[in-house]
LUMZA-172943 format. One record per residue: residue number from 1; residue in three letters; x negated, y, z of N, C-alpha, C, O in turn. Coordinates in steps of 0.2 Angstrom, whole numbers, padded with zeros to 4 digits, always signed. Layout:
BEGIN
rec n: NUM | res: ALA | nX: X | nY: Y | nZ: Z | caX: X | caY: Y | caZ: Z | cX: X | cY: Y | cZ: Z | oX: X | oY: Y | oZ: Z
...
//
This chain:
BEGIN
rec n: 1 | res: UNK | nX: -0121 | nY: +0040 | nZ: -0034 | caX: -0121 | caY: +0032 | caZ: -0035 | cX: -0114 | cY: +0030 | cZ: -0036 | oX: -0109 | oY: +0032 | oZ: -0032
rec n: 2 | res: UNK | nX: -0113 | nY: +0027 | nZ: -0041 | caX: -0106 | caY: +0025 | caZ: -0043 | cX: -0103 | cY: +0019 | cZ: -0039 | oX: -0107 | oY: +0014 | oZ: -0037
rec n: 3 | res: UNK | nX: -0097 | nY: +0019 | nZ: -0037 | caX: -0094 | caY: +0013 | caZ: -0034 | cX: -0090 | cY: +0009 | cZ: -0038 | oX: -0086 | oY: +0011 | oZ: -0042
rec n: 4 | res: UNK | nX: -0091 | nY: +0002 | nZ: -0038 | caX: -0087 | caY: -0003 | caZ: -0042 | cX: -0083 | cY: -0007 | cZ: -0037 | oX: -0086 | oY: -0010 | oZ: -0032
rec n: 5 | res: UNK | nX: -0077 | nY: -0008 | nZ: -0039 | caX: -0072 | caY: -0012 | caZ: -0035 | cX: -0072 | cY: -0019 | cZ: -0039 | oX: -0070 | oY: -0019 | oZ: -0045
rec n: 6 | res: UNK | nX: -0074 | nY: -0024 | nZ: -0036 | caX: -0073 | caY: -0031 | caZ: -0039 | cX: -0067 | cY: -0034 | cZ: -0036 | oX: -0066 | oY: -0035 | oZ: -0030
rec n: 7 | res: UNK | nX: -0062 | nY: -0036 | nZ: -0041 | caX: -0056 | caY: -0039 | caZ: -0039 | cX: -0056 | cY: -0047 | cZ: -0041 | oX: -0056 | oY: -0048 | oZ: -0047
rec n: 8 | res: UNK | nX: -0057 | nY: -0051 | nZ: -0037 | caX: -0058 | caY: -0058 | caZ: -0039 | cX: -0056 | cY: -0063 | cZ: -0033 | oX: -0058 | oY: -0061 | oZ: -0027
rec n: 9 | res: UNK | nX: -0053 | nY: -0068 | nZ: -0034 | caX: -0051 | caY: -0073 | caZ: -0028 | cX: -0057 | cY: -0078 | cZ: -0026 | oX: -0056 | oY: -0082 | oZ: -0022
rec n: 10 | res: UNK | nX: -0062 | nY: -0078 | nZ: -0030 | caX: -0068 | caY: -0082 | caZ: -0029 | cX: -0073 | cY: -0079 | cZ: -0025 | oX: -0076 | oY: -0074 | oZ: -0028
rec n: 11 | res: UNK | nX: -0075 | nY: -0081 | nZ: -0019 | caX: -0080 | caY: -0078 | caZ: -0015 | cX: -0087 | cY: -0079 | cZ: -0019 | oX: -0091 | oY: -0075 | oZ: -0019
rec n: 12 | res: UNK | nX: -0088 | nY: -0084 | nZ: -0023 | caX: -0094 | caY: -0086 | caZ: -0027 | cX: -0095 | cY: -0080 | cZ: -0032 | oX: -0100 | oY: -0078 | oZ: -0033
rec n: 13 | res: UNK | nX: -0089 | nY: -0079 | nZ: -0036 | caX: -0090 | caY: -0074 | caZ: -0041 | cX: -0091 | cY: -0067 | cZ: -0039 | oX: -0095 | oY: -0064 | oZ: -0042
rec n: 14 | res: UNK | nX: -0088 | nY: -0066 | nZ: -0033 | caX: -0089 | caY: -0059 | caZ: -0030 | cX: -0096 | cY: -0058 | cZ: -0028 | oX: -0099 | oY: -0053 | oZ: -0030
rec n: 15 | res: UNK | nX: -0099 | nY: -0064 | nZ: -0025 | caX: -0106 | caY: -0063 | caZ: -0023 | cX: -0111 | cY: -0062 | cZ: -0029 | oX: -0115 | oY: -0058 | oZ: -0029
rec n: 16 | res: UNK | nX: -0109 | nY: -0066 | nZ: -0035 | caX: -0114 | caY: -0066 | caZ: -0041 | cX: -0113 | cY: -0059 | cZ: -0044 | oX: -0118 | oY: -0055 | oZ: -0045
rec n: 17 | res: UNK | nX: -0107 | nY: -0056 | nZ: -0045 | caX: -0106 | caY: -0049 | caZ: -0048 | cX: -0109 | cY: -0044 | cZ: -0043 | oX: -0112 | oY: -0039 | oZ: -0045
rec n: 18 | res: UNK | nX: -0108 | nY: -0044 | nZ: -0037 | caX: -0110 | caY: -0039 | caZ: -0032 | cX: -0118 | cY: -0039 | cZ: -0032 | oX: -0120 | oY: -0034 | oZ: -0031
rec n: 19 | res: UNK | nX: -0121 | nY: -0045 | nZ: -0032 | caX: -0128 | caY: -0045 | caZ: -0032 | cX: -0131 | cY: -0042 | cZ: -0038 | oX: -0136 | oY: -0038 | oZ: -0037
rec n: 20 | res: UNK | nX: -0128 | nY: -0043 | nZ: -0044 | caX: -0131 | caY: -0040 | caZ: -0050 | cX: -0130 | cY: -0032 | cZ: -0049 | oX: -0134 | oY: -0028 | oZ: -0051
rec n: 21 | res: UNK | nX: -0124 | nY: -0030 | nZ: -0047 | caX: -0122 | caY: -0023 | caZ: -0047 | cX: -0127 | cY: -0019 | cZ: -0042 | oX: -0129 | oY: -0014 | oZ: -0043
rec n: 22 | res: UNK | nX: -0127 | nY: -0022 | nZ: -0036 | caX: -0131 | caY: -0019 | caZ: -0031 | cX: -0138 | cY: -0018 | cZ: -0032 | oX: -0142 | oY: -0013 | oZ: -0031
rec n: 23 | res: UNK | nX: -0141 | nY: -0023 | nZ: -0036 | caX: -0148 | caY: -0023 | caZ: -0038 | cX: -0149 | cY: -0018 | cZ: -0043 | oX: -0155 | oY: -0015 | oZ: -0044
rec n: 24 | res: UNK | nX: -0144 | nY: -0016 | nZ: -0046 | caX: -0144 | caY: -0010 | caZ: -0051 | cX: -0142 | cY: -0003 | cZ: -0049 | oX: -0140 | oY: +0001 | oZ: -0053
rec n: 25 | res: UNK | nX: -0141 | nY: -0003 | nZ: -0042 | caX: -0140 | caY: +0004 | caZ: -0039 | cX: -0133 | cY: +0005 | cZ: -0038 | oX: -0131 | oY: +0011 | oZ: -0037
rec n: 26 | res: UNK | nX: -0128 | nY: +0001 | nZ: -0039 | caX: -0121 | caY: +0002 | caZ: -0038 | cX: -0119 | cY: +0001 | cZ: -0031 | oX: -0121 | oY: -0004 | oZ: -0028
rec n: 27 | res: UNK | nX: -0114 | nY: +0005 | nZ: -0028 | caX: -0111 | caY: +0003 | caZ: -0022 | cX: -0105 | cY: -0002 | cZ: -0024 | oX: -0102 | oY: -0001 | oZ: -0029
rec n: 28 | res: UNK | nX: -0104 | nY: -0007 | nZ: -0020 | caX: -0099 | caY: -0012 | caZ: -0022 | cX: -0094 | cY: -0013 | cZ: -0016 | oX: -0095 | oY: -0013 | oZ: -0010
rec n: 29 | res: UNK | nX: -0087 | nY: -0012 | nZ: -0018 | caX: -0082 | caY: -0014 | caZ: -0013 | cX: -0078 | cY: -0020 | cZ: -0017 | oX: -0078 | oY: -0021 | oZ: -0023
rec n: 30 | res: UNK | nX: -0075 | nY: -0024 | nZ: -0013 | caX: -0071 | caY: -0030 | caZ: -0015 | cX: -0064 | cY: -0031 | cZ: -0013 | oX: -0062 | oY: -0028 | oZ: -0008
rec n: 31 | res: UNK | nX: -0060 | nY: -0034 | nZ: -0017 | caX: -0053 | caY: -0036 | caZ: -0016 | cX: -0052 | cY: -0043 | cZ: -0018 | oX: -0055 | oY: -0045 | oZ: -0023
rec n: 32 | res: UNK | nX: -0049 | nY: -0047 | nZ: -0014 | caX: -0048 | caY: -0054 | caZ: -0016 | cX: -0042 | cY: -0056 | cZ: -0019 | oX: -0040 | oY: -0062 | oZ: -0020
rec n: 33 | res: UNK | nX: -0037 | nY: -0051 | nZ: -0021 | caX: -0031 | caY: -0053 | caZ: -0024 | cX: -0029 | cY: -0047 | cZ: -0028 | oX: -0032 | oY: -0041 | oZ: -0028
rec n: 34 | res: UNK | nX: -0025 | nY: -0048 | nZ: -0033 | caX: -0022 | caY: -0042 | caZ: -0037 | cX: -0019 | cY: -0037 | cZ: -0033 | oX: -0020 | oY: -0031 | oZ: -0034
rec n: 35 | res: UNK | nX: -0015 | nY: -0039 | nZ: -0028 | caX: -0011 | caY: -0034 | caZ: -0024 | cX: -0016 | cY: -0030 | cZ: -0020 | oX: -0016 | oY: -0024 | oZ: -0020
rec n: 36 | res: UNK | nX: -0021 | nY: -0033 | nZ: -0017 | caX: -0027 | caY: -0030 | caZ: -0013 | cX: -0031 | cY: -0025 | cZ: -0018 | oX: -0033 | oY: -0020 | oZ: -0016
rec n: 37 | res: UNK | nX: -0032 | nY: -0027 | nZ: -0024 | caX: -0035 | caY: -0023 | caZ: -0029 | cX: -0032 | cY: -0017 | cZ: -0031 | oX: -0035 | oY: -0011 | oZ: -0031
rec n: 38 | res: UNK | nX: -0025 | nY: -0017 | nZ: -0032 | caX: -0021 | caY: -0011 | caZ: -0033 | cX: -0021 | cY: -0007 | cZ: -0027 | oX: -0022 | oY: -0001 | oZ: -0028
rec n: 39 | res: UNK | nX: -0020 | nY: -0009 | nZ: -0021 | caX: -0020 | caY: -0005 | caZ: -0015 | cX: -0027 | cY: -0002 | cZ: -0014 | oX: -0028 | oY: +0004 | oZ: -0012
rec n: 40 | res: UNK | nX: -0033 | nY: -0006 | nZ: -0015 | caX: -0039 | caY: -0003 | caZ: -0014 | cX: -0041 | cY: +0002 | cZ: -0019 | oX: -0045 | oY: +0007 | oZ: -0017
rec n: 41 | res: UNK | nX: -0039 | nY: +0001 | nZ: -0025 | caX: -0040 | caY: +0006 | caZ: -0030 | cX: -0037 | cY: +0013 | cZ: -0029 | oX: -0040 | oY: +0018 | oZ: -0030
rec n: 42 | res: UNK | nX: -0031 | nY: +0013 | nZ: -0026 | caX: -0028 | caY: +0019 | caZ: -0024 | cX: -0032 | cY: +0022 | cZ: -0018 | oX: -0033 | oY: +0029 | oZ: -0017
rec n: 43 | res: UNK | nX: -0034 | nY: +0018 | nZ: -0013 | caX: -0037 | caY: +0020 | caZ: -0007 | cX: -0044 | cY: +0023 | cZ: -0008 | oX: -0046 | oY: +0028 | oZ: -0006
rec n: 44 | res: UNK | nX: -0048 | nY: +0019 | nZ: -0011 | caX: -0055 | caY: +0020 | caZ: -0012 | cX: -0057 | cY: +0024 | cZ: -0018 | oX: -0063 | oY: +0027 | oZ: -0018
rec n: 45 | res: UNK | nX: -0053 | nY: +0024 | nZ: -0023 | caX: -0054 | caY: +0028 | caZ: -0029 | cX: -0061 | cY: +0026 | cZ: -0032 | oX: -0065 | oY: +0031 | oZ: -0033
rec n: 46 | res: UNK | nX: -0062 | nY: +0020 | nZ: -0034 | caX: -0069 | caY: +0018 | caZ: -0036 | cX: -0070 | cY: +0021 | cZ: -0043 | oX: -0065 | oY: +0023 | oZ: -0046
rec n: 47 | res: UNK | nX: -0076 | nY: +0021 | nZ: -0046 | caX: -0078 | caY: +0024 | caZ: -0052 | cX: -0076 | cY: +0019 | cZ: -0058 | oX: -0075 | oY: +0020 | oZ: -0063
rec n: 48 | res: UNK | nX: -0076 | nY: +0012 | nZ: -0056 | caX: -0074 | caY: +0007 | caZ: -0060 | cX: -0072 | cY: +0001 | cZ: -0057 | oX: -0073 | oY: +0000 | oZ: -0051
rec n: 49 | res: UNK | nX: -0067 | nY: -0003 | nZ: -0060 | caX: -0065 | caY: -0009 | caZ: -0057 | cX: -0066 | cY: -0015 | cZ: -0062 | oX: -0065 | oY: -0015 | oZ: -0068
rec n: 50 | res: UNK | nX: -0069 | nY: -0020 | nZ: -0059 | caX: -0070 | caY: -0027 | caZ: -0063 | cX: -0065 | cY: -0031 | cZ: -0060 | oX: -0064 | oY: -0033 | oZ: -0054
rec n: 51 | res: UNK | nX: -0061 | nY: -0034 | nZ: -0065 | caX: -0054 | caY: -0037 | caZ: -0063 | cX: -0054 | cY: -0044 | cZ: -0066 | oX: -0055 | oY: -0046 | oZ: -0072
rec n: 52 | res: UNK | nX: -0054 | nY: -0049 | nZ: -0062 | caX: -0052 | caY: -0056 | caZ: -0064 | cX: -0045 | cY: -0057 | cZ: -0066 | oX: -0041 | oY: -0053 | oZ: -0064
rec n: 53 | res: UNK | nX: -0044 | nY: -0062 | nZ: -0070 | caX: -0037 | caY: -0063 | caZ: -0072 | cX: -0033 | cY: -0068 | cZ: -0068 | oX: -0028 | oY: -0067 | oZ: -0066
rec n: 54 | res: UNK | nX: -0036 | nY: -0074 | nZ: -0067 | caX: -0033 | caY: -0080 | caZ: -0064 | cX: -0033 | cY: -0079 | cZ: -0056 | oX: -0038 | oY: -0081 | oZ: -0053
rec n: 55 | res: UNK | nX: -0028 | nY: -0076 | nZ: -0053 | caX: -0028 | caY: -0076 | caZ: -0046 | cX: -0020 | cY: -0077 | cZ: -0044 | oX: -0016 | oY: -0076 | oZ: -0048
rec n: 56 | res: UNK | nX: -0020 | nY: -0080 | nZ: -0038 | caX: -0013 | caY: -0081 | caZ: -0036 | cX: -0009 | cY: -0074 | cZ: -0034 | oX: -0012 | oY: -0069 | oZ: -0033
rec n: 57 | res: UNK | nX: -0002 | nY: -0075 | nZ: -0035 | caX: +0001 | caY: -0068 | caZ: -0034 | cX: +0001 | cY: -0064 | cZ: -0040 | oX: +0002 | oY: -0066 | oZ: -0046
rec n: 58 | res: UNK | nX: -0001 | nY: -0058 | nZ: -0039 | caX: -0002 | caY: -0053 | caZ: -0044 | cX: -0008 | cY: -0055 | cZ: -0048 | oX: -0013 | oY: -0054 | oZ: -0046
rec n: 59 | res: UNK | nX: -0007 | nY: -0057 | nZ: -0055 | caX: -0013 | caY: -0059 | caZ: -0059 | cX: -0017 | cY: -0052 | cZ: -0061 | oX: -0014 | oY: -0047 | oZ: -0061
rec n: 60 | res: UNK | nX: -0023 | nY: -0053 | nZ: -0064 | caX: -0027 | caY: -0048 | caZ: -0066 | cX: -0024 | cY: -0044 | cZ: -0072 | oX: -0025 | oY: -0038 | oZ: -0072
rec n: 61 | res: UNK | nX: -0020 | nY: -0047 | nZ: -0076 | caX: -0016 | caY: -0043 | caZ: -0081 | cX: -0011 | cY: -0038 | cZ: -0078 | oX: -0011 | oY: -0032 | oZ: -0080
rec n: 62 | res: UNK | nX: -0007 | nY: -0041 | nZ: -0073 | caX: -0002 | caY: -0037 | caZ: -0070 | cX: -0005 | cY: -0031 | cZ: -0066 | oX: -0003 | oY: -0025 | oZ: -0066
rec n: 63 | res: UNK | nX: -0011 | nY: -0033 | nZ: -0062 | caX: -0014 | caY: -0028 | caZ: -0058 | cX: -0017 | cY: -0022 | cZ: -0062 | oX: -0017 | oY: -0016 | oZ: -0061
rec n: 64 | res: UNK | nX: -0020 | nY: -0024 | nZ: -0068 | caX: -0023 | caY: -0019 | caZ: -0073 | cX: -0018 | cY: -0015 | cZ: -0075 | oX: -0019 | oY: -0009 | oZ: -0075
rec n: 65 | res: UNK | nX: -0012 | nY: -0017 | nZ: -0077 | caX: -0007 | caY: -0013 | caZ: -0080 | cX: -0004 | cY: -0008 | cZ: -0074 | oX: -0003 | oY: -0002 | oZ: -0076
rec n: 66 | res: UNK | nX: -0004 | nY: -0011 | nZ: -0068 | caX: -0002 | caY: -0006 | caZ: -0063 | cX: -0007 | cY: -0001 | cZ: -0062 | oX: -0005 | oY: +0005 | oZ: -0061
rec n: 67 | res: UNK | nX: -0013 | nY: -0002 | nZ: -0062 | caX: -0018 | caY: +0003 | caZ: -0060 | cX: -0019 | cY: +0008 | cZ: -0066 | oX: -0019 | oY: +0014 | oZ: -0065
rec n: 68 | res: UNK | nX: -0018 | nY: +0005 | nZ: -0072 | caX: -0019 | caY: +0010 | caZ: -0078 | cX: -0013 | cY: +0014 | cZ: -0080 | oX: -0014 | oY: +0019 | oZ: -0084
rec n: 69 | res: UNK | nX: -0007 | nY: +0012 | nZ: -0077 | caX: -0001 | caY: +0016 | caZ: -0078 | cX: +0001 | cY: +0021 | cZ: -0072 | oX: +0005 | oY: +0025 | oZ: -0073
rec n: 70 | res: UNK | nX: -0003 | nY: +0020 | nZ: -0067 | caX: -0001 | caY: +0024 | caZ: -0061 | cX: -0005 | cY: +0031 | cZ: -0061 | oX: -0012 | oY: +0030 | oZ: -0062
rec n: 71 | res: UNK | nX: -0002 | nY: +0036 | nZ: -0060 | caX: -0006 | caY: +0043 | caZ: -0061 | cX: -0011 | cY: +0043 | cZ: -0056 | oX: -0016 | oY: +0047 | oZ: -0057
rec n: 72 | res: UNK | nX: -0011 | nY: +0040 | nZ: -0050 | caX: -0016 | caY: +0040 | caZ: -0045 | cX: -0023 | cY: +0037 | cZ: -0047 | oX: -0028 | oY: +0039 | oZ: -0045
rec n: 73 | res: UNK | nX: -0022 | nY: +0032 | nZ: -0051 | caX: -0028 | caY: +0027 | caZ: -0053 | cX: -0029 | cY: +0027 | cZ: -0061 | oX: -0034 | oY: +0023 | oZ: -0063
rec n: 74 | res: UNK | nX: -0025 | nY: +0030 | nZ: -0065 | caX: -0025 | caY: +0029 | caZ: -0072 | cX: -0032 | cY: +0031 | cZ: -0075 | oX: -0034 | oY: +0029 | oZ: -0080
rec n: 75 | res: UNK | nX: -0036 | nY: +0035 | nZ: -0071 | caX: -0042 | caY: +0038 | caZ: -0074 | cX: -0048 | cY: +0033 | cZ: -0072 | oX: -0053 | oY: +0034 | oZ: -0075
rec n: 76 | res: UNK | nX: -0047 | nY: +0027 | nZ: -0069 | caX: -0052 | caY: +0023 | caZ: -0067 | cX: -0052 | cY: +0017 | cZ: -0072 | oX: -0047 | oY: +0014 | oZ: -0073
rec n: 77 | res: UNK | nX: -0058 | nY: +0017 | nZ: -0075 | caX: -0059 | caY: +0011 | caZ: -0081 | cX: -0059 | cY: +0004 | cZ: -0077 | oX: -0062 | oY: +0003 | oZ: -0072
rec n: 78 | res: UNK | nX: -0055 | nY: +0000 | nZ: -0081 | caX: -0055 | caY: -0007 | caZ: -0079 | cX: -0059 | cY: -0011 | cZ: -0084 | oX: -0057 | oY: -0011 | oZ: -0090
rec n: 79 | res: UNK | nX: -0063 | nY: -0016 | nZ: -0082 | caX: -0066 | caY: -0021 | caZ: -0086 | cX: -0064 | cY: -0028 | cZ: -0084 | oX: -0065 | oY: -0029 | oZ: -0078
rec n: 80 | res: UNK | nX: -0061 | nY: -0031 | nZ: -0088 | caX: -0059 | caY: -0038 | caZ: -0086 | cX: -0065 | cY: -0043 | cZ: -0086 | oX: -0068 | oY: -0043 | oZ: -0091
rec n: 81 | res: UNK | nX: -0065 | nY: -0047 | nZ: -0081 | caX: -0071 | caY: -0052 | caZ: -0081 | cX: -0068 | cY: -0058 | cZ: -0079 | oX: -0065 | oY: -0059 | oZ: -0073
rec n: 82 | res: UNK | nX: -0067 | nY: -0063 | nZ: -0084 | caX: -0063 | caY: -0069 | caZ: -0083 | cX: -0067 | cY: -0075 | cZ: -0087 | oX: -0071 | oY: -0074 | oZ: -0091
rec n: 83 | res: UNK | nX: -0064 | nY: -0081 | nZ: -0085 | caX: -0066 | caY: -0087 | caZ: -0089 | cX: -0062 | cY: -0088 | cZ: -0095 | oX: -0063 | oY: -0092 | oZ: -0099
rec n: 84 | res: UNK | nX: -0056 | nY: -0084 | nZ: -0095 | caX: -0052 | caY: -0085 | caZ: -0101 | cX: -0055 | cY: -0082 | cZ: -0107 | oX: -0056 | oY: -0075 | oZ: -0107
rec n: 85 | res: UNK | nX: -0057 | nY: -0086 | nZ: -0112 | caX: -0061 | caY: -0083 | caZ: -0117 | cX: -0057 | cY: -0083 | cZ: -0124 | oX: -0060 | oY: -0083 | oZ: -0129
rec n: 86 | res: UNK | nX: -0051 | nY: -0084 | nZ: -0124 | caX: -0047 | caY: -0084 | caZ: -0130 | cX: -0046 | cY: -0077 | cZ: -0133 | oX: -0045 | oY: -0072 | oZ: -0129
rec n: 87 | res: UNK | nX: -0046 | nY: -0076 | nZ: -0139 | caX: -0045 | caY: -0070 | caZ: -0142 | cX: -0038 | cY: -0067 | cZ: -0140 | oX: -0037 | oY: -0060 | oZ: -0139
rec n: 88 | res: UNK | nX: -0033 | nY: -0071 | nZ: -0139 | caX: -0026 | caY: -0068 | caZ: -0137 | cX: -0027 | cY: -0065 | cZ: -0130 | oX: -0023 | oY: -0060 | oZ: -0128
rec n: 89 | res: UNK | nX: -0031 | nY: -0068 | nZ: -0126 | caX: -0032 | caY: -0065 | caZ: -0119 | cX: -0035 | cY: -0059 | cZ: -0119 | oX: -0033 | oY: -0054 | oZ: -0116
rec n: 90 | res: UNK | nX: -0040 | nY: -0058 | nZ: -0123 | caX: -0044 | caY: -0052 | caZ: -0124 | cX: -0039 | cY: -0047 | cZ: -0126 | oX: -0039 | oY: -0041 | oZ: -0124
rec n: 91 | res: UNK | nX: -0035 | nY: -0048 | nZ: -0132 | caX: -0031 | caY: -0043 | caZ: -0134 | cX: -0026 | cY: -0041 | cZ: -0129 | oX: -0024 | oY: -0035 | oZ: -0128
rec n: 92 | res: UNK | nX: -0023 | nY: -0046 | nZ: -0126 | caX: -0018 | caY: -0044 | caZ: -0121 | cX: -0021 | cY: -0040 | cZ: -0115 | oX: -0018 | oY: -0035 | oZ: -0113
rec n: 93 | res: UNK | nX: -0027 | nY: -0042 | nZ: -0113 | caX: -0030 | caY: -0038 | caZ: -0108 | cX: -0031 | cY: -0031 | cZ: -0110 | oX: -0030 | oY: -0026 | oZ: -0106
rec n: 94 | res: UNK | nX: -0034 | nY: -0030 | nZ: -0116 | caX: -0035 | caY: -0023 | caZ: -0118 | cX: -0028 | cY: -0019 | cZ: -0119 | oX: -0028 | oY: -0013 | oZ: -0118
rec n: 95 | res: UNK | nX: -0023 | nY: -0023 | nZ: -0120 | caX: -0016 | caY: -0019 | caZ: -0121 | cX: -0014 | cY: -0017 | cZ: -0114 | oX: -0010 | oY: -0013 | oZ: -0114
rec n: 96 | res: UNK | nX: -0016 | nY: -0020 | nZ: -0109 | caX: -0014 | caY: -0019 | caZ: -0102 | cX: -0017 | cY: -0012 | cZ: -0100 | oX: -0016 | oY: -0010 | oZ: -0094
rec n: 97 | res: UNK | nX: -0022 | nY: -0010 | nZ: -0104 | caX: -0026 | caY: -0004 | caZ: -0102 | cX: -0033 | cY: -0005 | cZ: -0100 | oX: -0037 | oY: +0000 | oZ: -0099
rec n: 98 | res: UNK | nX: -0036 | nY: -0011 | nZ: -0100 | caX: -0043 | caY: -0012 | caZ: -0099 | cX: -0047 | cY: -0009 | cZ: -0104 | oX: -0045 | oY: -0009 | oZ: -0110
rec n: 99 | res: UNK | nX: -0053 | nY: -0007 | nZ: -0102 | caX: -0058 | caY: -0003 | caZ: -0107 | cX: -0062 | cY: -0008 | cZ: -0110 | oX: -0064 | oY: -0007 | oZ: -0116
rec n: 100 | res: UNK | nX: -0063 | nY: -0014 | nZ: -0107 | caX: -0067 | caY: -0019 | caZ: -0110 | cX: -0066 | cY: -0026 | cZ: -0107 | oX: -0062 | oY: -0027 | oZ: -0102
rec n: 101 | res: UNK | nX: -0069 | nY: -0031 | nZ: -0110 | caX: -0067 | caY: -0038 | caZ: -0108 | cX: -0073 | cY: -0042 | cZ: -0108 | oX: -0076 | oY: -0043 | oZ: -0114
rec n: 102 | res: UNK | nX: -0075 | nY: -0045 | nZ: -0103 | caX: -0081 | caY: -0050 | caZ: -0102 | cX: -0079 | cY: -0057 | cZ: -0100 | oX: -0074 | oY: -0057 | oZ: -0096
rec n: 103 | res: UNK | nX: -0082 | nY: -0062 | nZ: -0103 | caX: -0081 | caY: -0068 | caZ: -0101 | cX: -0086 | cY: -0071 | cZ: -0096 | oX: -0092 | oY: -0070 | oZ: -0097
rec n: 104 | res: UNK | nX: -0084 | nY: -0075 | nZ: -0091 | caX: -0089 | caY: -0078 | caZ: -0086 | cX: -0092 | cY: -0084 | cZ: -0089 | oX: -0089 | oY: -0087 | oZ: -0094
rec n: 105 | res: UNK | nX: -0098 | nY: -0086 | nZ: -0088 | caX: -0103 | caY: -0082 | caZ: -0084 | cX: -0105 | cY: -0076 | cZ: -0087 | oX: -0107 | oY: -0076 | oZ: -0093
rec n: 106 | res: UNK | nX: -0106 | nY: -0070 | nZ: -0084 | caX: -0108 | caY: -0064 | caZ: -0087 | cX: -0116 | cY: -0063 | cZ: -0086 | oX: -0118 | oY: -0064 | oZ: -0081
rec n: 107 | res: UNK | nX: -0119 | nY: -0061 | nZ: -0091 | caX: -0126 | caY: -0060 | caZ: -0091 | cX: -0127 | cY: -0053 | cZ: -0088 | oX: -0123 | oY: -0048 | oZ: -0089
rec n: 108 | res: UNK | nX: -0132 | nY: -0052 | nZ: -0083 | caX: -0133 | caY: -0046 | caZ: -0080 | cX: -0134 | cY: -0040 | cZ: -0084 | oX: -0131 | oY: -0035 | oZ: -0083
rec n: 109 | res: UNK | nX: -0138 | nY: -0041 | nZ: -0089 | caX: -0139 | caY: -0035 | caZ: -0094 | cX: -0133 | cY: -0033 | cZ: -0097 | oX: -0132 | oY: -0027 | oZ: -0098
rec n: 110 | res: UNK | nX: -0129 | nY: -0038 | nZ: -0100 | caX: -0122 | caY: -0036 | caZ: -0103 | cX: -0118 | cY: -0033 | cZ: -0098 | oX: -0114 | oY: -0028 | oZ: -0100
rec n: 111 | res: UNK | nX: -0117 | nY: -0035 | nZ: -0092 | caX: -0113 | caY: -0032 | caZ: -0087 | cX: -0115 | cY: -0025 | cZ: -0085 | oX: -0111 | oY: -0021 | oZ: -0086
rec n: 112 | res: UNK | nX: -0121 | nY: -0024 | nZ: -0084 | caX: -0123 | caY: -0017 | caZ: -0082 | cX: -0122 | cY: -0012 | cZ: -0088 | oX: -0120 | oY: -0007 | oZ: -0087
rec n: 113 | res: UNK | nX: -0124 | nY: -0015 | nZ: -0094 | caX: -0123 | caY: -0010 | caZ: -0100 | cX: -0115 | cY: -0008 | cZ: -0101 | oX: -0114 | oY: -0003 | oZ: -0102
rec n: 114 | res: UNK | nX: -0111 | nY: -0013 | nZ: -0100 | caX: -0104 | caY: -0012 | caZ: -0101 | cX: -0101 | cY: -0007 | cZ: -0095 | oX: -0097 | oY: -0003 | oZ: -0096
rec n: 115 | res: UNK | nX: -0104 | nY: -0009 | nZ: -0089 | caX: -0102 | caY: -0005 | caZ: -0083 | cX: -0104 | cY: +0003 | cZ: -0084 | oX: -0100 | oY: +0007 | oZ: -0083
rec n: 116 | res: UNK | nX: -0110 | nY: +0004 | nZ: -0086 | caX: -0113 | caY: +0010 | caZ: -0087 | cX: -0109 | cY: +0014 | cZ: -0093 | oX: -0107 | oY: +0020 | oZ: -0092
rec n: 117 | res: UNK | nX: -0107 | nY: +0010 | nZ: -0098 | caX: -0104 | caY: +0013 | caZ: -0104 | cX: -0097 | cY: +0015 | cZ: -0102 | oX: -0094 | oY: +0021 | oZ: -0104
rec n: 118 | res: UNK | nX: -0093 | nY: +0011 | nZ: -0098 | caX: -0086 | caY: +0013 | caZ: -0096 | cX: -0086 | cY: +0019 | cZ: -0091 | oX: -0082 | oY: +0023 | oZ: -0091
rec n: 119 | res: UNK | nX: -0091 | nY: +0019 | nZ: -0086 | caX: -0092 | caY: +0024 | caZ: -0081 | cX: -0093 | cY: +0031 | cZ: -0084 | oX: -0090 | oY: +0036 | oZ: -0083
rec n: 120 | res: UNK | nX: -0098 | nY: +0031 | nZ: -0089 | caX: -0101 | caY: +0037 | caZ: -0092 | cX: -0097 | cY: +0039 | cZ: -0098 | oX: -0098 | oY: +0044 | oZ: -0101
rec n: 121 | res: UNK | nX: -0092 | nY: +0035 | nZ: -0100 | caX: -0087 | caY: +0036 | caZ: -0105 | cX: -0090 | cY: +0037 | cZ: -0112 | oX: -0087 | oY: +0038 | oZ: -0117
//
């Protein structure tokens, strides 16, 4: 069973994503800040990370860059999940090393399809 780390400062968003993932057989761990997300990714070595962008402190772009450039965590795919739906945000997110980019609210079917594709390469 694959483990997914959700990094989001909104308890509501974490709940929504966690519910969808658990219903589809994933183990879920969470972090409520970019800093916590980076630390948890090193500690727990999840199969995939869902990363919000807009967070206080270390934002999702910065956290994604740290995770994807660190030799300990660079193998973990990151999917950005955000309300920022501008093409420039999408391009910038992918440049930071993210494998995919989803905008909220995310449809369950699309989320699970993207998660499976990223985990199974």
